[in-house]
DRENMAR-366965 format. One record per residue (C-alpha): y, z, x; residue in one letter; residue number from 1. Coordinates in nm, 2 decimals. Example, Ala and Ser with C-alpha at 12.3 -4.5 7.8 and 13.67 -1.06 7.14 Angstrom:
// residues 2
  north     up   east residu num
  -0.45   0.78   1.23      a   1
  -0.11   0.71   1.37      s   2
// end
This chain:
// residues 453
  north     up   east residu num
  -2.72  -1.05   4.71      x   1
  -2.73  -1.24   4.38      x   2
  -3.04  -1.29   4.17      x   3
  -3.07  -1.54   3.89      x   4
  -3.27  -1.41   3.60      x   5
  -3.32  -1.49   3.23      x   6
  -3.34  -1.18   3.01      x   7
  -3.27  -0.81   3.02      x   8
  -3.43  -0.50   2.90      x   9
  -3.47  -0.15   3.05      x  10
  -3.81   0.02   3.04      x  11
  -3.82   0.40   3.05      x  12
  -4.14   0.59   3.02      x  13
  -4.32   0.29   2.88      x  14
  -4.06   0.22   2.61      x  15
  -3.82  -0.07   2.59      x  16
  -3.46   0.05   2.53      x  17
  -3.19  -0.17   2.39      x  18
  -2.86  -0.13   2.56      x  19
  -2.55  -0.25   2.36      x  20
  -2.29  -0.45   2.53      x  21
  -1.97  -0.26   2.63      x  22
  -1.68  -0.31   2.39      x  23
  -1.34  -0.41   2.54      x  24
  -1.20  -0.08   2.41      x  25
  -1.41   0.12   2.65      x  26
  -1.27  -0.05   2.95      x  27
  -0.94  -0.01   3.12      x  28
  -0.74  -0.30   3.26      x  29
  -0.80  -0.35   3.63      x  30
  -0.56  -0.18   3.86      x  31
  -0.37  -0.38   4.12      x  32
  -0.64  -0.28   4.37      x  33
  -0.91  -0.43   4.15      x  34
  -1.07  -0.10   4.05      x  35
  -1.12   0.03   3.69      x  36
  -1.25   0.35   3.53      x  37
  -1.62   0.36   3.47      x  38
  -1.68   0.41   3.10      x  39
  -2.06   0.40   3.06      x  40
  -2.34   0.49   3.31      x  41
  -2.72   0.48   3.30      x  42
  -2.96   0.71   3.47      x  43
  -3.13   0.59   3.79      x  44
  -3.48   0.62   3.63      x  45
  -3.40   0.34   3.39      x  46
  -3.46   0.04   3.61      x  47
  -3.31  -0.30   3.54      x  48
  -3.55  -0.59   3.57      x  49
  -3.43  -0.86   3.32      x  50
  -3.10  -1.02   3.23      x  51
  -2.98  -1.27   2.99      x  52
  -2.96  -1.65   3.04      x  53
  -2.70  -1.77   3.28      x  54
  -2.64  -1.42   3.42      x  55
  -2.69  -1.27   3.77      x  56
  -2.83  -0.95   3.90      x  57
  -2.68  -0.79   4.21      x  58
  -2.66  -0.47   4.40      x  59
  -2.41  -0.22   4.25      x  60
  -2.30   0.14   4.19      x  61
  -2.28   0.32   3.86      x  62
  -2.08   0.25   3.55      x  63
  -1.93  -0.04   3.36      x  64
  -1.64  -0.22   3.51      x  65
  -1.42  -0.52   3.45      x  66
  -1.28  -0.72   3.73      x  67
  -1.17  -1.09   3.74      x  68
  -1.29  -1.14   3.39      x  69
  -1.65  -1.03   3.49      x  70
  -1.85  -0.76   3.30      x  71
  -2.07  -0.54   3.50      x  72
  -2.34  -0.31   3.36      x  73
  -2.48  -0.10   3.64      x  74
  -2.72   0.18   3.72      x  75
  -2.64   0.48   3.94      x  76
  -2.81   0.59   4.26      x  77
  -2.94   0.41   4.56      x  78
  -3.18   0.19   4.36      x  79
  -2.92   0.08   4.11      x  80
  -2.87  -0.27   4.00      x  81
  -2.60  -0.44   3.80      x  82
  -2.56  -0.71   3.54      x  83
  -2.28  -0.96   3.60      x  84
  -2.14  -1.22   3.37      x  85
  -1.98  -1.51   3.57      x  86
  -1.63  -1.59   3.43      x  87
  -1.74  -1.94   3.33      x  88
  -2.01  -1.80   3.10      x  89
  -1.93  -1.72   2.73      x  90
  -2.03  -1.36   2.66      x  91
  -2.32  -1.31   2.42      x  92
  -2.55  -1.02   2.35      x  93
  -2.85  -1.07   2.60      x  94
  -2.98  -0.72   2.55      x  95
  -3.25  -0.62   2.30      x  96
  -3.59  -0.48   2.24      x  97
  -3.85  -0.64   2.46      x  98
  -4.06  -0.90   2.26      x  99
  -4.43  -0.82   2.32      x 100
  -4.52  -1.18   2.27      x 101
  -4.31  -1.29   2.57      x 102
  -4.48  -1.36   2.90      x 103
  -4.32  -1.19   3.19      x 104
  -4.34  -1.36   3.54      x 105
  -4.23  -1.17   3.84      x 106
  -4.12  -1.39   4.13      x 107
  -4.04  -1.32   4.49      x 108
  -3.67  -1.39   4.53      x 109
  -3.63  -1.25   4.88      x 110
  -3.48  -1.48   5.14      x 111
  -3.72  -1.64   5.38      x 112
  -3.64  -1.78   5.72      x 113
  -3.55  -2.15   5.70      x 114
  -3.87  -2.34   5.76      x 115
  -4.05  -2.63   5.60      x 116
  -4.26  -2.38   5.41      x 117
  -3.95  -2.19   5.28      x 118
  -3.80  -2.53   5.18      x 119
  -4.11  -2.60   4.96      x 120
  -4.09  -2.25   4.82      x 121
  -3.73  -2.31   4.73      x 122
  -3.85  -2.61   4.53      x 123
  -4.10  -2.40   4.34      x 124
  -3.84  -2.14   4.26      x 125
  -3.61  -2.41   4.14      x 126
  -3.88  -2.54   3.91      x 127
  -3.97  -2.20   3.79      x 128
  -3.61  -2.11   3.69      x 129
  -3.61  -2.42   3.47      x 130
  -3.91  -2.31   3.26      x 131
  -3.73  -2.04   3.05      x 132
  -3.45  -2.27   2.95      x 133
  -3.71  -2.50   2.79      x 134
  -3.97  -2.24   2.69      x 135
  -3.80  -1.92   2.59      x 136
  -4.13  -1.73   2.55      x 137
  -4.13  -1.71   2.93      x 138
  -3.93  -1.44   3.11      x 139
  -3.86  -1.43   3.48      x 140
  -3.83  -1.11   3.67      x 141
  -3.68  -1.18   4.01      x 142
  -3.77  -0.92   4.26      x 143
  -3.59  -0.89   4.60      x 144
  -3.77  -0.60   4.76      x 145
  -3.63  -0.65   5.11      x 146
  -3.33  -0.73   5.32      x 147
  -3.20  -1.08   5.39      x 148
  -3.35  -1.09   5.74      x 149
  -3.64  -0.84   5.75      x 150
  -3.83  -0.78   6.07      x 151
  -4.19  -0.92   6.10      x 152
  -4.32  -0.57   6.01      x 153
  -4.07  -0.55   5.72      x 154
  -4.17  -0.89   5.59      x 155
  -4.54  -0.80   5.60      x 156
  -4.48  -0.47   5.41      x 157
  -4.26  -0.65   5.16      x 158
  -4.53  -0.91   5.08      x 159
  -4.84  -0.68   5.09      x 160
  -4.70  -0.36   4.94      x 161
  -4.35  -0.38   4.79      x 162
  -4.37  -0.70   4.58      x 163
  -4.70  -0.61   4.40      x 164
  -4.58  -0.26   4.34      x 165
  -4.24  -0.37   4.20      x 166
  -4.42  -0.64   3.99      x 167
  -4.64  -0.37   3.83      x 168
  -4.34  -0.14   3.77      x 169
  -4.16  -0.42   3.60      x 170
  -4.44  -0.47   3.34      x 171
  -4.49  -0.83   3.46      x 172
  -4.79  -1.03   3.34      x 173
  -4.80  -1.25   3.66      x 174
  -4.67  -1.23   4.01      x 175
  -4.55  -1.57   4.15      x 176
  -4.54  -1.59   4.53      x 177
  -4.54  -1.85   4.81      x 178
  -4.88  -1.95   4.94      x 179
  -4.80  -1.82   5.29      x 180
  -4.79  -1.46   5.16      x 181
  -5.01  -1.36   4.86      x 182
  -5.09  -0.99   4.86      x 183
  -5.44  -0.88   4.93      x 184
  -5.43  -0.63   4.65      x 185
  -5.22  -0.64   4.33      x 186
  -5.25  -0.48   3.99      x 187
  -5.06  -0.79   3.85      x 188
  -5.25  -1.12   3.87      x 189
  -5.11  -1.34   4.14      x 190
  -5.03  -1.71   4.14      x 191
  -4.96  -1.86   4.48      x 192
  -4.76  -2.19   4.52      x 193
  -4.72  -2.44   4.80      x 194
  -4.93  -2.60   5.07      x 195
  -5.04  -2.33   5.33      x 196
  -4.86  -2.32   5.66      x 197
  -5.03  -2.37   5.99      x 198
  -5.12  -2.05   6.19      x 199
  -4.82  -1.94   6.40      x 200
  -4.86  -1.98   6.77      x 201
  -4.65  -1.68   6.87      x 202
  -4.61  -1.33   6.75      x 203
  -4.89  -1.08   6.69      x 204
  -4.74  -0.95   6.37      x 205
  -4.67  -1.31   6.25      x 206
  -5.04  -1.39   6.30      x 207
  -5.14  -1.08   6.11      x 208
  -4.91  -1.17   5.83      x 209
  -5.05  -1.53   5.82      x 210
  -5.41  -1.39   5.82      x 211
  -5.33  -1.15   5.54      x 212
  -5.17  -1.43   5.34      x 213
  -5.48  -1.65   5.39      x 214
  -5.70  -1.38   5.26      x 215
  -5.46  -1.31   4.97      x 216
  -5.47  -1.68   4.88      x 217
  -5.84  -1.67   4.83      x 218
  -5.80  -1.37   4.61      x 219
  -5.52  -1.51   4.40      x 220
  -5.58  -1.61   4.04      x 221
  -5.47  -1.96   4.11      x 222
  -5.32  -2.17   4.39      x 223
  -5.07  -2.43   4.29      x 224
  -4.95  -2.74   4.48      x 225
  -4.73  -3.03   4.42      x 226
  -4.94  -3.34   4.45      x 227
  -4.91  -3.70   4.34      x 228
  -5.25  -3.74   4.17      x 229
  -5.55  -3.51   4.23      x 230
  -5.67  -3.52   4.59      x 231
  -6.05  -3.51   4.62      x 232
  -6.20  -3.18   4.70      x 233
  -5.88  -2.98   4.65      x 234
  -5.94  -2.64   4.49      x 235
  -5.58  -2.59   4.41      x 236
  -5.42  -2.66   4.07      x 237
  -5.20  -2.97   4.09      x 238
  -4.85  -2.96   3.94      x 239
  -4.66  -3.29   3.91      x 240
  -4.40  -3.28   4.18      x 241
  -4.03  -3.20   4.11      x 242
  -3.72  -3.17   4.32      x 243
  -3.40  -2.98   4.27      x 244
  -3.13  -3.16   4.08      x 245
  -2.90  -3.19   4.39      x 246
  -3.15  -3.43   4.55      x 247
  -3.02  -3.75   4.40      x 248
  -2.90  -4.08   4.55      x 249
  -2.54  -4.04   4.42      x 250
  -2.32  -3.89   4.69      x 251
  -2.14  -3.56   4.63      x 252
  -1.78  -3.51   4.71      x 253
  -1.85  -3.25   4.97      x 254
  -2.12  -3.45   5.16      x 255
  -1.90  -3.55   5.44      x 256
  -1.75  -3.20   5.49      x 257
  -2.10  -3.05   5.50      x 258
  -2.23  -3.30   5.76      x 259
  -1.91  -3.24   5.97      x 260
  -1.96  -2.86   5.96      x 261
  -2.32  -2.91   6.08      x 262
  -2.20  -3.13   6.36      x 263
  -2.39  -3.44   6.25      x 264
  -2.29  -3.79   6.36      x 265
  -2.16  -4.04   6.11      x 266
  -2.49  -4.23   6.11      x 267
  -2.84  -4.12   6.22      x 268
  -3.21  -4.14   6.17      x 269
  -3.35  -3.81   6.04      x 270
  -3.67  -3.61   6.09      x 271
  -3.71  -3.27   5.94      x 272
  -3.93  -3.00   6.11      x 273
  -4.18  -3.24   6.26      x 274
  -4.51  -3.08   6.37      x 275
  -4.49  -3.00   6.74      x 276
  -4.82  -3.18   6.81      x 277
  -4.66  -3.51   6.69      x 278
  -4.32  -3.50   6.87      x 279
  -4.45  -3.67   7.18      x 280
  -4.58  -3.95   6.96      x 281
  -4.24  -3.96   6.79      x 282
  -4.06  -4.00   7.12      x 283
  -4.29  -4.28   7.22      x 284
  -4.20  -4.45   6.89      x 285
  -3.83  -4.39   6.94      x 286
  -3.83  -4.57   7.28      x 287
  -3.87  -4.89   7.07      x 288
  -3.56  -4.81   6.87      x 289
  -3.34  -4.67   7.15      x 290
  -3.32  -4.99   7.34      x 291
  -3.16  -5.18   7.05      x 292
  -2.95  -4.93   6.85      x 293
  -2.98  -4.59   7.03      x 294
  -2.62  -4.60   7.15      x 295
  -2.48  -4.62   6.80      x 296
  -2.76  -4.45   6.58      x 297
  -2.91  -4.13   6.72      x 298
  -3.23  -3.97   6.61      x 299
  -3.15  -3.62   6.46      x 300
  -3.45  -3.38   6.47      x 301
  -3.38  -3.07   6.26      x 302
  -3.58  -2.75   6.30      x 303
  -3.76  -2.76   6.63      x 304
  -3.84  -2.41   6.76      x 305
  -3.64  -2.31   7.06      x 306
  -3.93  -2.31   7.31      x 307
  -4.06  -2.64   7.19      x 308
  -3.71  -2.80   7.19      x 309
  -3.67  -2.76   7.56      x 310
  -4.00  -2.93   7.64      x 311
  -3.91  -3.21   7.39      x 312
  -3.58  -3.27   7.56      x 313
  -3.74  -3.27   7.90      x 314
  -3.99  -3.54   7.78      x 315
  -3.70  -3.74   7.63      x 316
  -3.53  -3.74   7.97      x 317
  -3.84  -3.87   8.14      x 318
  -3.85  -4.15   7.88      x 319
  -3.48  -4.22   7.93      x 320
  -3.40  -4.16   7.56      x 321
  -3.24  -3.82   7.58      x 322
  -2.89  -3.96   7.51      x 323
  -3.00  -4.08   7.16      x 324
  -3.20  -3.77   7.06      x 325
  -3.01  -3.49   6.89      x 326
  -3.16  -3.15   6.81      x 327
  -3.01  -2.93   6.53      x 328
  -3.12  -2.62   6.35      x 329
  -3.27  -2.65   6.00      x 330
  -2.99  -2.68   5.75      x 331
  -2.99  -2.45   5.45      x 332
  -3.15  -2.58   5.13      x 333
  -2.81  -2.61   4.97      x 334
  -2.69  -2.84   5.25      x 335
  -3.00  -3.04   5.27      x 336
  -2.92  -3.31   5.01      x 337
  -2.60  -3.40   5.20      x 338
  -2.80  -3.42   5.53      x 339
  -3.04  -3.66   5.37      x 340
  -2.78  -3.88   5.21      x 341
  -2.61  -3.92   5.55      x 342
  -2.92  -4.07   5.71      x 343
  -2.98  -4.44   5.75      x 344
  -3.36  -4.39   5.75      x 345
  -3.62  -4.11   5.76      x 346
  -3.87  -4.11   6.04      x 347
  -4.20  -3.94   5.94      x 348
  -4.44  -3.87   6.22      x 349
  -4.73  -3.74   6.01      x 350
  -4.93  -3.43   6.09      x 351
  -4.91  -3.11   5.87      x 352
  -4.62  -2.98   5.67      x 353
  -4.50  -3.03   5.32      x 354
  -4.47  -3.37   5.14      x 355
  -4.15  -3.23   4.97      x 356
  -3.98  -3.36   5.28      x 357
  -4.08  -3.72   5.18      x 358
  -3.99  -3.66   4.81      x 359
  -3.64  -3.56   4.91      x 360
  -3.60  -3.88   5.10      x 361
  -3.71  -4.09   4.80      x 362
  -3.49  -3.89   4.56      x 363
  -3.18  -3.93   4.78      x 364
  -3.24  -4.31   4.83      x 365
  -3.33  -4.29   5.20      x 366
  -3.57  -4.56   5.32      x 367
  -3.87  -4.41   5.51      x 368
  -4.07  -4.53   5.81      x 369
  -4.40  -4.34   5.81      x 370
  -4.74  -4.32   5.96      x 371
  -5.03  -4.36   5.72      x 372
  -5.21  -4.07   5.57      x 373
  -5.37  -4.01   5.23      x 374
  -5.11  -3.75   5.13      x 375
  -4.81  -3.95   5.26      x 376
  -4.92  -4.27   5.10      x 377
  -4.97  -4.09   4.76      x 378
  -4.61  -3.98   4.78      x 379
  -4.44  -4.28   4.92      x 380
  -4.62  -4.58   4.76      x 381
  -4.40  -4.88   4.78      x 382
  -4.10  -4.67   4.88      x 383
  -4.17  -4.67   5.25      x 384
  -4.26  -4.89   5.55      x 385
  -4.61  -4.75   5.64      x 386
  -4.79  -4.81   5.97      x 387
  -5.12  -4.69   6.12      x 388
  -5.10  -4.33   6.23      x 389
  -5.19  -4.39   6.59      x 390
  -4.95  -4.68   6.66      x 391
  -4.62  -4.55   6.81      x 392
  -4.50  -4.90   6.87      x 393
  -4.55  -5.00   6.51      x 394
  -4.37  -4.69   6.39      x 395
  -4.07  -4.77   6.62      x 396
  -4.06  -5.13   6.50      x 397
  -4.07  -5.01   6.13      x 398
  -3.78  -4.77   6.19      x 399
  -3.58  -5.04   6.37      x 400
  -3.64  -5.28   6.08      x 401
  -3.49  -5.04   5.84      x 402
  -3.18  -5.01   6.06      x 403
  -3.12  -5.38   6.12      x 404
  -3.25  -5.56   5.81      x 405
  -3.05  -5.43   5.51      x 406
  -3.25  -5.63   5.26      x 407
  -3.57  -5.45   5.36      x 408
  -3.40  -5.11   5.35      x 409
  -3.24  -5.18   5.01      x 410
  -3.58  -5.29   4.87      x 411
  -3.75  -4.97   4.98      x 412
  -3.45  -4.76   4.86      x 413
  -3.48  -4.91   4.51      x 414
  -3.86  -4.85   4.51      x 415
  -3.82  -4.50   4.63      x 416
  -3.55  -4.41   4.37      x 417
  -3.78  -4.55   4.10      x 418
  -4.07  -4.34   4.21      x 419
  -3.85  -4.03   4.24      x 420
  -3.72  -4.06   3.88      x 421
  -4.02  -3.86   3.76      x 422
  -3.92  -3.57   3.98      x 423
  -3.63  -3.49   3.75      x 424
  -3.83  -3.55   3.43      x 425
  -4.00  -3.29   3.20      x 426
  -4.36  -3.32   3.33      x 427
  -4.33  -3.07   3.62      x 428
  -4.17  -2.80   3.40      x 429
  -4.43  -2.85   3.12      x 430
  -4.72  -2.84   3.36      x 431
  -4.60  -2.52   3.52      x 432
  -4.54  -2.36   3.19      x 433
  -4.90  -2.44   3.07      x 434
  -5.04  -2.28   3.39      x 435
  -4.83  -1.97   3.34      x 436
  -4.94  -1.94   2.98      x 437
  -5.31  -1.99   3.08      x 438
  -5.31  -1.71   3.33      x 439
  -5.05  -1.48   3.17      x 440
  -5.24  -1.47   2.85      x 441
  -5.52  -1.28   3.03      x 442
  -5.30  -0.97   3.07      x 443
  -5.49  -0.77   2.81      x 444
  -5.76  -0.67   3.05      x 445
  -5.66  -0.76   3.41      x 446
  -5.87  -0.64   3.71      x 447
  -5.70  -0.54   4.03      x 448
  -5.67  -0.84   4.26      x 449
  -5.89  -0.79   4.57      x 450
  -6.16  -0.61   4.37      x 451
  -6.46  -0.74   4.19      x 452
  -6.40  -0.78   3.82      x 453
// end
């Protein structure tokens, strides 16, 4: 598993140790089988937590090796880590004595199951990784304390025990985690990011995990959200929204191959992880579209849970629209921009969830038909066809208009791209940096999270 991080030191018994780069003379040329003789090794007690800009951290054994023009500095033992330089990166000395004036932010880099909440967390991680490139006084310490697909118990242990423990060991000043999983107790002050997820309907351990996260959110130093403006009564700190650089209106060369691999039709209307309580309303809206264009333009719904998917299809059959409704798993965050760019329109049913879904539509130039809500209207502005949230016929008519009247769709597309231009600007990065500095500067006397200070 690869981690992207931004600086590297080793801490041993409270002291920062500089590790010189390996010289070419201490390495042997790779053998035909790709192996080479280890020349340098580090003891397992010296734990790697930071690496230089543009480098990656990955699981590894002991020693220093060269393979395929890649340097590896690794630690020995089961808990070893290694520093890898991609072939495209010019080698410079990233290693040195830890600067006491730098602010160290530990971030949860473990993989989450693909959900709307994990998508939003991916946006926060993307924004966070931009901060050190513009503000070098900030260091990221990416911690992956679990497997790629932990069990519910394993995920709960990772969030509540392993992450805060690893953050403390790393010498971090802050721990940056998703809002669904802040730890109840942490020696390192916690910042939680993202709109909270709804309580799970199934799984006792998942409900325990959700409850622990809600309690941890109340104990966190700060709760951060992307929001357009400052919603009334919101106790969270607002950060101007940003999206990953891949979410743009210009098609990528591999868009078609990605959509083909995912089994998507050539044209479609898209909805991403709609709330289950709004899907029946959505089907009622789609009946007004199906009769006109349903045979040529299906409605692709990505991310319906398996149990709810069957009931949705049964309802679609009763409404005689099943032939034009396609269900598909949630695509990965890496594939998502191509999925958006292939859609003729985005159909937003309202309800809970993250407004990042709508920002991605604006940023990729997809016209949106949406029901009205305070949060949706703040995001969409003049970039969407918005109708009352209880009028399924009006929502269906809005969606159909976007499909059959190109001038309306083009106008909304231009408005959306104009609104989305700020998502790629400097404001989100600067705002997040200011918040990190505000709370990280309190590290001189930090109480344990979960206890009275």
